[in-house]
LUMKOL-319608 format. One record per atom (N, C-alpha, C): x, y, z; residue in one letter. Coordinates in steps of 0.1 Angstrom, whole numbers, plus 5000, padded with zeros to 4 digits. Layout:
BEGIN
XYZa...
***
This chain:
BEGIN
704722500296m705122490310m704822620317m704222610329s703922730337s705122800342s704922920345s706023000351s706422950365s707622990369w708022950382w707223030393w707122980405s706323030415s707123080427s706723180434t707323230446t707223130457t706323030455e706222920465e707522830465e708322850454d709522770454d710622830462d710422960467l711523030474l711323010489l711622900494l711422860508l712722830515l712622850528g713722800537g713422650541g714122600551p714022460555p712622440560p712022320556e710722280561e709622390558e709822460547g708922560542g708922690550g709922710558e710022840565e710122960556e709623070560d709823190553d711123260558d712123260549w713423320553w713623460548w712523520544r712723660540r713023760552r713623870549v713823970559v712424030562v712124040575p710724100578p710624240573p709424270568v709124400562v709424510573v709124480585s709324590596s710824620596s711724520594e713124550594e713424650582e712924610571l713224700559l712724840561l711524850567e710924980569e711825070578e712325000589q713125070599q714425120593q715025030585r716325060579r716225170569r715225170561i715125280551i714825410558i714025410568s713725530576s714925590582s715725500588k716925550595k717925610585k718025550573l718925600563l718425740558l717125740556a716525870551a716725980561a716625950574n716926050584n718426090584n719225990583s720726020582s721126100570s720426080559l720726160547l720326300549l719226320556q718726460559q719726530568q720126460578e721126520588e722426550582e722826480571n724026510565n723926590552n722726650550n722526740539n722726670525n722326540525l722326470512l720926450508l720626470495p719226470490p718626330489p719526230489g719026090487g720226000485g719925870483a720925770480a720525670470a721425630461l721125520451l721925400455l721225300461i721925180466i722125080455i723325030453q723624940442q724424820447q725124830458s725924720463s725024600466s725324480462p724424370465p724124340479p725124360488v724924340502v724024440508v724124570503d723224670509d721824660502d721724610490l720424580485l719624480494l720424380498y719824280507y719324350520y720224440525y719924500538y718724590537y718624670526y717424770525y716224710517y716524630508a715424580499a715024440501a715724360509g715424230512g715924120502g716624160492g717124070482g718224140474g719024060467r720124120459r719824110444r718624150440q718324150425q719124250418q719324240405n720024330398n719324460396n719724570403g719024690402g719624800411g718824900414a719325010422a718125070430a718325080443l717225130452l717425280455l716525360451f716525500454f715825530467f716525590477i716025630489i716125780491i715025860491p715226000492p715326040507p716026150510a716126200523a714826240529a714726220542t713526270549t713326420546t712126450542g711826590540g712126650526g712826570518s713126610505s711926600496s711926670485k710726680477k710326540470k711326450470a711126320465a710526220475a710526270488s709926180498s708426190498s707726080503t706326080502t705626190510t706226220522v705626330530v705626460523v706526480513s706526610506s705826600493s705126490490g704426470478g705226400467g706426350470g707126270460g706726130460g707426050451e707025910450e707725820461e708725870468g709325800478g710325690473g710725610482s711725510479s711225410468s712125380459t711825300447t712925210443t712625090441f713624990437f713524970422f714525020414f714525000400f715224870397f714524770390v715024640389v715224600374v716424540371r716624490358r716024350357r716424260367r715924130368r716324080382r715424010388s714023970384s713024060392s712124120385i711124210392i710224120400i709824010395k708923930403k709523880416k710823840415r711423800427r711723910437r712124030431a712324150440a711024180447a709924170441e708624200448e708424110459e708623980457f708423880467f709423900479f710623920476e711623930486e711424060495e710824160489a710524280496a709324280505a708624170504g707324150512g706124150504g706224140491g704924130483g704224270483g702924260485t702124380486t702424460498t703124410508d703524490520d704824560518d705524540506a706824600504a706824750508a707824800515p707824940520p708325040509p708425000496f708825090486f708225040473f708225130463a707725090450a708825010442a708424920433i709324840425i708924860411i709924900403k709724940389k710824880380k710524860368k711524820358k712524930357k713824890356f714924990356f714825060342f714825200343p714725270331p716025280323p715925320311s717225340303s718025440311s719325420311l720225510318l720125650312l719725660299k719625790293k718525880299k717625820305v716525890311v716425870327v717525820333l717425790347l717325920355l718126020351a718026150358a716726210357a716126200345e714826260342e713726180350e713926050351t712925970359t712926010374t714126030379l714226070393l713726210395l713926290386s713426430386s711926430386s711326350378d709826330378d709226280391d710126210398m709626150411m709826250422m710426370419g710526470429g711926510433g712926430428a714326460431a714826590425a715426670433e715926800428e717426800427e718026700432a719526690431a719926550430a721126520426s721626390423s721726310437s721226190437p721426110449p722826070451p723226050463a724626010466a724725860462a726025830458l726325690454l727325630464l727425500463q728325420471q729725410465q730425520466k731725530459k732625430465k732525400478g733425310484g733125160482g732025130475e731624990472e731624960458e731525060449l731325030435l732625030427l732824950417p734024960408p734025110402p735225160400a735425290396a734625330383a734725240373d734025270360d732525270362d732025180371f730625180374f730125310381f730925350390h730625480397h730625590387h731625600379e731825710370e730625710360e730225590355k729125590346k727825650352k727525610364f726325660371f726425810375f727625850378a727825990381a727626070369a728026020357s727826090345s726326100341s725625990342v724225990337v723326070347v723826090359l723126170369l723526310369l724526350361a725026480361a724026590359a722926570351p721926680350p721226720363p721326630373l720826660386l721926720395l723126730390g724226780398g725326680402g726226720410k727326630413k726926530424k727426410422t727026300432t728026300443t727426290455a728226270468a728426130471a729126100482d729325960486d728625930499d727825820498c727025780510c727625650517c728725610513t729325480518t729425470533t729925580539q730225570553q728925580561q727925650556l726625660563l726025520564l726125440553i725525310553i726325220562i727725230561h728525140570h728225170585h728125300588s727825330602s726525280607s725425290598q724125240602q724225090605q724925020596r725024870597r725824820609r726624910615e727424870627e726524830639e725324900640v724424870651v723324770646v723324650653k722524540649k721124550656k720124520649s718724510654s718524380662s717424370669s717124240676s717024130667s716424150655w716224050645w717624000640w718524100637e719824060632e720523980642e720424020655l721123940665l720623800667l719323790664s718723650665s719223570654s719523630642m720123550631m721523500635m722223590642m723623550646m723623450657m722623450666r722523350676r722223210670r721323210660e721023090653e722223040645e722923130639g724123090632g725223030641g725223080653a726223030663a725922880667a724622840667l724222710670l724722610659l724622660646v725022580635v726622570636v727222680639q728722680640q729222580651q728522570662q728822470672q728822330666q727822300658a727722170652a728822150642a729322250636m730422240627m731722200634m731922270646f733022230654f732922080659f731722040662d731521910667d731921810656d731521840644s731821750632s733321740630s734021850632v735521850630v736121760641v735621780653r736221700664r736021550661r734921510656k734721370653k735621310642k736021400633e736721360621e738221360623e738721440633i740221460634i740821330637i741921300629a742721180632a744021190624a745021140629a746321140622a746221080608a746821150599g746721100585g745721160576g744721220582k743721290574k744221430570k743721480558t744221610554t743321720560t743921840559e743121960564e741821970556e741921950543l740721960535l739621860538l740021740543e739021640547e738221690559e738921760568l738321820580l737421930576l737922020567v737022130562v735722070556v735821970548a734621910542a733621870552a734021820564a733121780574a732421900580a733122010582a732522130587a731522200576a732022200564e731222260554e729922180551e729922050552a728721970550a727622020560a728022040573i727022090582i726522220579i727422310575s727022450572s726122450560s726422380549r725622370538r724222320541r724222210548q722922150552q722022240560q722622330567r721822430575r721522560568r721922570555g721422690548g722522790544g723822750545f724822840540f724722860525f724722990521g724523020507g725623010497g726822980503g728022960494g729023080493g728723190499n729623310499n729723370513n731023410516v731223490527v731523630522v730623720525q730823860519q731923930526q732724000517m733824080522m733724220517m734124320525r734124460521r735324500514r736424450519r737724490514r738224410502r738624480491f739224410480f740424330484f740624200480p740024130468p738724050471p738124070482l736724020485l736723860484l737723800489q737723650490q738123600504q737423500508c737623440521c737123300521c737923210527d737423080530d736623080544d735523010545r734823010557r735222910567r736022810562a736622710571a738122700569a738822760578v740322760577v740822660588v741322550584i741922450593i743322430589i744222460598v745722450595v746322370607v747222280603s747922200613s749422210612s750122210623g751622210622g752122320614g753122290606r753822400599r753022470589r751922420584s751022490575s750422620582s750322610596g749822720603g750822840603g752022820599g753022930598g753122990584g752422940574v752522980561v751623110559v752223220554p751423340552p750723340539p749723420537s748923430524s748623570521s747923590510f747523730506f746523790516f745823710524f744723750532f745223820544f744723940547d745124020559d744523960572d745223850576s744823790588s746023720594s745923680607a747123610613a747323480606a746323410603i746423270597i746323280582i747423220575g747323210561g746923070557g747922980557g747722840553g748122820539g748322700535s748822670521s747822690511s746522660514g745522660504g745622540496g744622510487a744522400479a745422410466a745622530461h746422560450h746622710449h747522760441p747922900441p746823000440p745722970432l744623060430l743723060443l743822950450a743122940463a744122940474a745023040474g746223040482g746023080496g745023040503m744923060517m744022950523m744222930536g743322830542g743922690541g743022590541s743422450542s743922390529s744822300531g745422230519g745522080521g746422020515f746621870515f747521830526f747921920535n748821880546n748021780555n748721680560k748121580568k748321600583k747321570590i747321580605i748421490610i749121540620r750121460627r749921470642r750421380649e750321380663e751121490670e750621540681k751321640689k751621770682k750821810673q750921930666q749722020668q749822150669p748622230671p747722230658p746422210659i745522220648i744622330651i744722440643l743922560645l742622550636l741522560642v740222540635v739422680636v739422750625d738722880624d737522870615d736422870620l735122840612l734222960612l733823000600v732723100598v731523030593v730323070599h729123030593h728323160590h727523150580v726723260576v725223220575v724423270585h723023230586h722223350581h721523320569r720623420563r721323550561r722623540558g723423660555g724323700566g724123650578y724823710590y725923620594y727123680596v728323610599v728523590614v729023470618v729623440631v730923380628v731923410637d733323370635d733923320648d734523200648a735123150660a736323060657a737223050667t738422960665t738622880678t738922750676r739322670687r740522590683r741322530693m742422450690m742122310693m742822220685f742622080686f744022020685f744221890690s745421820688s745121670689s746021590682v745921450683v747121410692v746821380705g747921360715g748121490721g748821490733k749021610741k750121700735k749821830735l750721930730l751821950740l752922000735d754022040743d753622150752d754222160764e753822270774e754022410768e754922420760t755222560754t753922600746t753322510739w752122550732w751022590741w750922510752l749822540762l750022680768l751322710771e751522850777e751222960767e751522930754r751123030744r749623050743r748922940744l747422950743l746923020755l747423000767d747023070779d747323220777d748423260771s748723400768s747623460759s747223390749m746123450740m744823460747m744523370756v743223380763v743323500772v744423530778e744623650786e744523780778e745123770766v745023890757v743523910753v742823810749s741423820746s740623880757s740823830769d740123880781d740424030782d741624080780a742024220781a741224300771a741224250759v740524330748v739024330751v738424220755v737024220758v736724310769v737524310780n737224400791n737324550787n738324580779s738524720774s737324770766s736924690756l735724720748l734424730757l734324640767g733224640775g733124760784g734224820787r734224940795r733925070786r733825040773g733425150764g734625230759g735825170761e737025240756e737125220740e737925310734d738025310720d738625180715d738325150703c738925020697c740425040696c740925160693s742425180693s743025160706s742325190717k742825170731k742825020734k741824950729a741824800731a742924740724a743324790712w744424730705w745724760713w745824880718e747024920725e747224830738e746124800745i746124720757i746524580753i745824520743g746124380739g747524360734g747924450725s749224430718s750324450728s750224550737q751224570748q751324460757q750124400761l750224280769l750924160763l750624140750a751324040743a752824060742a753224190740t754624230740t755324200753t754624230764s755124210778s755324060780s754623970773m754723830774m755823770765m756423860757g757423820748g756923770734g755723810730h755123760718h755123860707h755723980708s755624080698s755924040684s756923950683e757323910669e756423800663e755423760671h754623650666h753123680667h752723790672l751323830674l750723860660l749723780657m748923800644m749823780632m750823690633g751723660622g753123680626g754023660616m755423680618m755923780608m756923860612n757423960603n758023900591n757823950579p757124080577p755624070573p755023970578d753623940574d752623950585d752924030595q752024050606q750824130603q749624090608s748424170607s748424260619s747824380618k747824480629k746424500634k745824400638f744524410645f744324290654f743424300663l743024190673l741524160672l740824230664g739424210663g738724280652g737724230646h737024290635h735524270637h734724380634s733324370634s732724280624s731624220626v731024130617v729524160616v728924120605g727524140603g727124070590g726724140580l726524090566l727824060559l728924130564q730224110559q731124060570q732224000566l733223950576l734024060582l734324160574d735324260577d734624400579d733724410588e733024530590e733824620600e733324740602s733924840611s733024850623s733724890635p735124930637p736024800638p737324830639v738324720641v739124750653v739624650660v740524670671v741924690665v742224810662a743424850656a743725000657a744925040654k745225180654k744325260645k744025380649g743225460640g741725460642g741225350649f739825340652f739525400666f739525530666d739425600679d738025630683d737325520683r735925520688r735525390693r734625380702p734225250709p733425170700p733325040703l732324950697l731024990702l730025030693p728725080698p727924970704p727025010712d726024920718d725324850706d725124720708n724524640697n725524620685n726724660687g727824620678g728324480680g728724410670v729124280671v730524260665v731424200673m732824190669m733424060672m734224010663a735023890665a736423930670a736723880682i738023910688i738923790687i740123800681e740923680677e742423690679e742923710691p744423710693p745023570689p746023570681k746623450677k748123470676k748923360678l750323360676l750723270665l751723310657v752123230646v753623210646v754023080645f755423040645f755622960632f756922930629a757222850618a756622710619a756622660632e756122530634e754622520637e753922630636g752422620637g751922750643g750622750645s749922870651s748922830661s748622920670i747722890681i747023020686i745723010690g745023120694g743523090696g742723190699i741323170701i740523280694i739223260692e738423360686e736923340690e736223440693d734823440695d734123560690d732823550687t732123670683t731323720695t731423850697w730923920709w729924030706w728924040715l727924150714l728124250724l728224380720k728324490730k727024540734k726824560748s725624620753s726124710764s725124780771e725524870781e726124800793e726024670794n726524590805n727924530802n728424560790g729724500786g729524410774g730424310772l730424220761l729824080764l729024030756e728423900757e728923810746e729323690749r729823600739r728623530732r728623540719l727623480711l727923340706l729223310704t729623190698t730123090708t729922960705l730422850714l730122870728l728922920732t728722960746t728722840755t728522720750g728622600759g729922540758g730922600752n732222540750n733222630758n733722580769t734722650777t736122590775t736222500766e737522430764e738222500752e739322560754w740022630743w740822530734w741122410741l741922310734l741222170736l741022100725t740521960726t741521860721t741821770730n742721660726n741921540721n742221500709c741421400702c742221260702c
***
């Protein structure tokens, strides 16, 4: 039997879904410059998400990127950026652009000679590691084998900061994802009926997402790295807290899947909160809308209006270039003035303390609309803004993913949907 072929690695209708080589080149160049500016000799990238970002795929390996001007860089006579791969080398070559790949691809050497290998390539000091991304024992093992080159620094924040600013190509991925997400909401609207379970509605949304290329995982930065991409909660299940640091918990299907949708059945005149994530070629879009079977009580409508007003306040604050911590202060104080302090983003003692989170290759990127983030959302930063209220009898709120530019914030998700609540 013949070997597998790279012709098998196709998107829908034979599309090439690889990251463009020009993107990889620009990203590696930016990191190399940042390493130089921060007096770091290089970086050894091992997080799967960041391997996709810099190398175009998440094969088992480590990508060495020397700092601009270091002796390991090509301009100084070194071998330059190199992806050491355990498996699969053939696939890593294809995903990086084949013969156009902007770095060398080699078999991963024995750890016993890794430091020597890097030294032969021109490295004079140990490359920084992703201490904030790697398991402790993994980090310690690599710090030990690299010890002949010196102490390893941490490059986690440099990489996180670079990824905060999205390129035009990344934004195009998110815009395409938003179109799929709209179809997911449409499918939920068609399926909602009294007597159906939350999980049945989730299945309708997930079918659309899978058909359009969702890969099966929502990447998270914060431990325990778990998240459901479709959280649909109705009535009292919307007031159930979970382990997940978010306003909405939900019963989940069973204790190990203890968040999101469960077997609770849809009832008339109860709020149905639909929070859907789609991931298009790695890139996250996140949005929430409200539904009901029959008309909701006026109290719920007033609460929804309040959250729309809070969202507008946060959007306007970030659009003016104010710090994310200032946007949190404005939004949370507005909710408090409306009498919602005990229910904003959860109920005591399970309230979350944020109103928005940046998104990209991960759902929980930085910065966040919360205390301590004393910096603005950068231009070409993307954030999901999601004020929500939680009560014992249910939850209500909105969410959209927004793009920051010099002109303010632009809504990326559900752009043709101006209805916060749909009666079915």
